[in-house]
N, C-alpha and C positions, 0 to 999 in steps of 0.2 A: 522454211525448218526452224521445230524447238530442240532446247536440250535441256535436262536439268541439271541445276551446277551447283554441285556440293562445296561449301567451304568451311572448315575448321578453323574455329578463331578465337583463342585461348586469353580468356582472363579470370580476375576474382569475382563472384558473388554476393547477393542481396535478398531478402525475405521481406515481403509485404507487412506493413504495418497495419491493425485492422482499420476498420472504416475507409474511409473516401479523403485522397488529399489531391487538390490542382500540382499537377507536375510540367504546368505548361509547355511541355512538349521539346524536344530535342532540336538544336535548332541547326539552320541549312547555311553554310556560308559561301556559297556560291558567288564567284565574282572574274570577269576575263580582263578587267584594267582597274587600276589603282593610282590615283594622284593625290601629293600631300601640298598643301600652302601654311604659310603663316605669317606670321605680323615681328617687329623689329620689337615687339615687349614679349614673344618667344611663346604666342598661343599657336595651336597647330591644329589644321582641319585635314584630316582625310575622306576621301571620297572614295567609295567603290562600285564600280557598273558591271552589275549583274543582264548581260543579253535577254536570259528568259525570267529577269523579274522587273527590278526596278534599282535606283541608285541607293544607297547606303550613306551614311556620316557619322562619323565620330570624331569628338572633341577630346578625349581624353587616352588617346595613341591607341587604339583599338579595343581597348575594355570591352566598350559598350557601342551598339549601332543604332542610328535612328533611320527606319524607312524614308524617304523625301519621294515626294509627288511629282517621282519623272521614271518613265516604266523603260524596262527591255533597254536600255543604253547599251552601246557596243565601247564607248570610248569613254573619258573624261580625264577632265586638264584644270587643276586649281595653280592660282598665280603665286610665285615664290614667295612673294612678299606679301600678297593679300589673300588670305585661306578665303576668304568671306565670295570671291568672284571665283567662277568655277563653269567651264563649260563642259557639256555632255551630247553625245553623239546618238542617234538612234536611226535604226532601218525607217525608209518613207519620206515623208516628204508634211515637215520642213525635219532635215536630218540634225541642225544642229542648234541648240538651244544654250542662253546663258543666265547664270543666276550673277547677281551682286550681294544677295543677301544668305549666301553659306548654302545654297539649295531651297529656300522654303519658297521661293518662288521663281519662275523660270519664263523667259522669252525666247520666239523664235529668232536666229540670228544667222538665219541662211542666205541672205541676199546673193546671188551670183551662184549661191551652190548647184548645180548640174547633176550630183549623184548623189543617190540617197541611199547609197549603203556605205556609211562613214565607220572608218575601223580604227582610226589614230590619230591623236594629237602630238605636236610639236611647239614649244614655246621659245624664243628669243628668250637669251639668258640676259640681255640688257632691257630690251623693249618688250613689256609683256603685250604691247598692243599686236604684235605682228606673232601671228600663230600660224602655224602649218594643218591641215586635215588630210591624212593619207587615205582612200578608198578602196574598195572592192571596186573590179571594174572601171572601166574609162569615162573619163577621165578620171586618174588616180590620183593628183593631188593637187589642192588648191593652196592658197595663202590671202590673207587679210593683214592687214598692217593698220586696223583703226578699231582692233579688239571684235571682229566681227561685223561690223554693220555693212561691211561690203567685202565681199570674196571675188577670187580671179583663178581660173585657172592654169595651171603650171606644170603639165605633166611633161615627164621626160621624154617620152617618146611616141609615136603615132598611135592611132587605134588599133588595138589587135584583142582577141578572145581571152576572156579568162583572167586576164590578169590580174594581180592585188598589191597592195603597196601596204605592207604589215605595222614597220615601225620606220620614224624619221628619230633623227638627232641633229641639233644644232648647238653651235658654240661660236664665240667671235675667236679669231687667231691672236697670236701677238701687239698685233696693228688694229684691233678692233673690228678685221673685217670679216661679214659672217662666213661662217663654212656649215652646209646643211647637207648630211647622208640621208639616203633614203634606200631602205631595202626592198625589194620588187621581188616578187615570187608568181607565178604563173607564168602564162603565156606562152610566148614561142624559147626553146634555146638559146637563141641569140639576143634574145633582151631581157632575159633575167638575169638579178645581178644588185649589186652596190651601184646606185648613183650619187653623184659628189656635184654642189652647185654654190659658188661663191659669191652670186648676185640673187641671193633672197630666193632663189628655183626659176629666175626670167631665162635661165639656160643651165644644164645637166650635160656632164659629160660621165658614162661608165669605167668606174676604176676597178670592180669587180664580178669577176663571169661565176657568178653561184646563184641558187637559189636561196635568195635569202631572204630571211624572217624578222631577222634584231641588228640593229646598230645599235653602238654605244661610243661617245668619245670618254676616255678616262683624263685629258688635258688638250690643249690647241695643238697637238702633235700626235699622241695615241687614241688609236680609235679599234674598236671591237667588232665584227659583224658574227653571225650565227646562220647557219641555213640548217636543210634538211636533211635526211638520211642519207651519207655516202658525200655531204660536203662539209660539214663541221663545224671548225670555229677557225677566223682569219684574225689577223695582227696589223694594223699599219702604223708606224710612227713618222708619219710623214705629213697627218691631217687628211688620212683617206685618200690620196691619189695613188699612193699604191701599196700591197698587199702578199701578206705571208702566210701559209697555215702553220697552224700552232699542233703539237702532238698531243699523245696521249688523253682524246677527247673521247669522251661518253658516244658508243656506238648506237646507231639504229635507231635514233632518237631527232627530233626537231628543237631547234635552239629559240624555244618562243621569246625568251628576255636576258638582257646581259644589264648589270650592274656593278658601275666599279666604283671603288673605295679612294684607292690612289692608281697609280698603272702599272704596279706589278699586283693588287689584292681585286681581284673579278669572281663576281657573283653570276652563275649562268641558271636558267629556269629551264628544265626540259618539260617536254608535251606527256611524256609517260614515264618520267624516271627520276622526278625531284630535281633536289637544289644539287648544283655544285659548285666549288671553291677552287680558286687559283691564287696563292700568294707570290708566287713569281714570273709573275708576269705571261703567265697560260703555258707555261713549258709542261704543270702536270695538274691535274684535275682530282679534288676529293669530293665524294658523296657527303650532305651535311643533312641526311634527313630525320635524326633522331626524332621520335614522337611526330613525324608527318605518316600522318597513314592512308592519305591520296596521292598517287603521283602523277594525275592529269593537272599540273599546272600552267598557270597564265602569264602572271604580271609579278615584279618586284617591286619596292621600293626601299629606299635606305633614307632614314629621319635624319634632319638636318641638323638636328642636335646630337647625334650618339651615333658615330660610326659604326657602333656596333649596333645597333639598333635597326633592324629590318622588319617589314611585312613581306608575306608570299600568300597569292592567293589560285585558288584553283575551281574545280569542279563542285566541290564540296564545302570547302574550307578556307580559313583566311589561317595564317598562323606567323606569328611574331619571336621575336629571338631580340636578347638582349646580349650576347654575348658573342656576333659574331657567327650563328650558325651552329655553334656547338649543342644547341639545345630549343626546341621551337614548340609554343604554346600553340592552342588552337584558342582563336578570339571570335566568336560569333554570337555572343549575347545581343540579342536583339535583332537578330535576321528572321526571315519568313520560319516557321518550326515546319517540319518534315510530315508529309502526309501518313501517319504512322498506320502501318498492316498488320502489325503482329507486336507482340510483347512477351519477353519473358524473365523470370530472376529465380534466382538461386543464392542462398545465404546473403554476400553482401554485394551484388552487384546487379543492377537493371541494364536490360539490354531489347534493343527496338530493331526493326528492319521494317522501313517503308519508300516512301517515294518525297523528291524534292516537289514542291510545289511552284506553280507556275506554268512555266512552260514546259509542254510535253514532246515526244518524237510520235510520228503514225507508228512505229516500230516498239513501242515501249519507252519505259521511263528512267530516270536516274532513279537508282538503289542507292538507298544510304542506310546504315550501319551504326548507331547509335549504341554509347552506356553513358551509365551515372554511377558513382560509386560511394553518392551521398544523396542516396533516396530520393533521386531528382533533379536535385538541386543545380547542378551543372550536370551539362553532358558535352561529351567528345565524340566527333567521328570515329569509329574503331574500322569501317572499312566502305568503300563505294564501286560502283561501275558504271560505264558509261550506256545510258542511253538505250538500253536492250533490256529489259526487264520487265515483263510480262505478270508474273506473280511473285509471294516472295514467303516464307517463311521463317520462324528462330524457334530455338528450342533450347534450354539449359539443358544441363546433362546431370542429374541428381547424383550421381556416384564419383563424379569427377569435376568436383566444384568450379576449376580452372576453364573448363569448356564448353565450348557451345558451338551445337550445329545450325549454319544458314542452308536451304535451298531455297532455288531460285529457278522460274523458268526464262530461259533467257532467248531471243529473236535473233536468230544469227546472220540474216541477211537483209536488203531492201531495204535498211534505214537512210531515211532522208529529211533533212535540215529541214524547217519552215522557212528559216530564213537563208541569206547566203553566206556558205561558211567562213569563219574568221581566219582560217589558215588553208 
């Protein structure tokens, strides 16, 4: 079934100059996972994994991105003190690759991995040779202790259908012993939850029974876990052994990612309502989405050099804040351009509508509306719609220069991803 969707977006506008000029095209900044690594000299490398396209790298804190020769990455992780060493996962075989030159070259590092559906990495905070890999379907988790040369299965429970391990967190306790938490959803109601290990995954105990999507340590004792609609956010004050629910959480959403600055200052990324922040240990949550135009977000990282600098990525954009989330700036220079279908301009603004290049859905494409207020030299995303659009038109309103009309045909049913779902 199809319906015609009309969206009204209000902006200032622009008139074309005479002649022709290459505008490069509006960028598309999709990413499902991000990681940042550095060195003792303070040089940082950020990696973005796009499971519909490829891996991108930034060496100037997200101002510009360089496409790397690694395609359809589902997850990525860089060494904390050596940003040139990075691991990436992709659907298929081999599922894991490693680069030791900042992503310029990649070598398979999948010996022992019997699952071709990787979803997430976690690296030991003391020994970067110890890495966990979480997957969709059984076996859900693997571990390496030699930097990826050999992996071993470390599943929490026996086989069951449709399980998914979406996030892993690991820390050393006050006596330097490892503590690992794994967020597991799907499967049977008797197995969903947060699992805890104190022996690098050799044995596991389920300590929280929710449909868990995300987990994060704030300290050796304090941890947070997020679930899907109806499960909310939970907090532990004993290293993940016991949990209690937090009040005033965002409703009707999935908590895709959690990042902590301190035990009290916490950010959460939601699947369809943006970013929230708590400064009181999770007692109250406030939306911080100024200038974030797409609510479909996946992952957030904090910059090692500044607790106020964070980057968040989603289906169409990468955003950066340097003031703790009070204001966000889109940072997508260098990403693949949108396939522009239609363009319109009035007064001082150009805007386009089109589809993100790369991966497409059988039922449609990801729609992106972009705008430029400086003759096409810079673009930001003004509107997006996930994987349902089959046609689009955009038109400026000449009598009201702050108004633009967007019409699109939207497929309402039967969408199926060509790869296993991330969430």
